[in-house]
C-alpha positions in Angstrom: 49.9 19.9 89.4 51.6 19.4 86.0 51.2 16.2 84.0 53.4 14.9 81.2 51.9 12.4 78.8 54.3 10.5 76.6 53.0 8.6 73.6 55.2 5.8 72.3 54.4 4.2 68.9 55.3 0.5 68.4 56.0 -0.9 65.0 53.0 -3.0 64.0 55.2 -5.4 62.0 58.2 -6.1 64.3 57.1 -4.7 67.7 60.0 -2.3 68.0 59.7 1.5 68.4 57.9 3.1 65.4 58.9 6.4 63.8 55.7 7.3 62.0 52.1 6.4 61.3 51.6 5.5 57.6 48.1 6.0 56.2 47.1 4.2 53.0 44.0 2.9 51.2 42.9 -0.2 49.3 39.6 -1.3 47.9 37.8 1.8 49.2 39.0 1.3 52.8 41.6 3.4 54.7 44.3 1.9 56.9 46.9 3.2 59.4 50.0 1.4 60.4 52.7 2.4 62.8 56.2 1.6 61.3 59.8 2.2 62.0 61.8 4.0 59.3 63.0 0.8 57.6 59.5 -0.8 57.5 58.0 2.4 56.2 60.5 2.5 53.4 59.8 -1.2 52.6 56.0 -0.5 52.4 56.6 2.6 50.1 59.0 0.6 47.9 56.5 -2.3 47.6 53.6 0.1 46.7 55.7 2.3 44.4 55.0 0.4 41.1 51.3 0.5 41.8 51.3 4.2 42.8 53.2 5.1 39.5 50.6 3.2 37.4 47.5 4.3 39.3 45.4 7.4 39.1 44.9 9.8 42.0 41.4 10.3 43.3 40.2 13.5 44.9 41.1 13.8 48.5 37.5 14.2 49.6 36.4 11.9 52.4 32.9 10.4 52.1 30.4 11.3 49.5 29.5 14.9 49.1 25.8 15.7 48.6 25.0 18.6 46.3 21.5 19.7 45.9 21.1 21.5 42.6 17.5 22.4 42.5 15.3 24.0 45.1 12.5 21.7 46.1 9.4 23.1 47.7 8.8 22.6 51.4 7.5 19.0 51.9 4.9 20.2 54.4 3.5 22.7 51.9 3.4 20.0 49.2 1.5 17.6 51.6 -1.0 20.2 52.6 -1.6 21.2 48.9 -1.9 17.5 47.9 -4.4 16.7 50.6 -6.5 19.7 49.7 -6.5 18.6 46.1 -7.4 15.0 46.9 -4.0 13.4 46.3 -3.2 10.3 48.3 0.0 11.3 50.3 1.6 9.4 53.1 1.7 11.4 56.4 5.5 10.7 56.6 8.3 9.6 54.3 8.8 10.2 50.6 6.3 12.2 48.7 5.7 10.6 45.2 7.2 12.4 42.2 3.8 12.8 40.5 2.6 14.8 43.5 5.7 17.1 43.3 5.0 17.5 39.5 1.4 18.3 40.0 2.3 20.9 42.7 4.8 22.5 40.4 2.3 22.8 37.6 -0.3 24.3 39.9 2.1 26.9 41.4 
């Protein structure tokens, strides 16, 4: 059996049929709005002076995490710290002084 799915966009401003979905951002948040051709042109015209004066940001979404140095295995650091009488929590963050002492010893 065949099935046909039709998606109809409605203009979020006037309720008529929309021609496109416009994506834009403000104050660190992204928005989508379905607009007909006339309303899409009005939005672009209204934003044009701000777009000309503004600076483009990179198109990355979210924050990228880059790890620049290779940290030793936390399990190995905990084992070494316990055998050298350092007070180390069984879970969670290992204090920086423990990592420094481990690096000096190895």
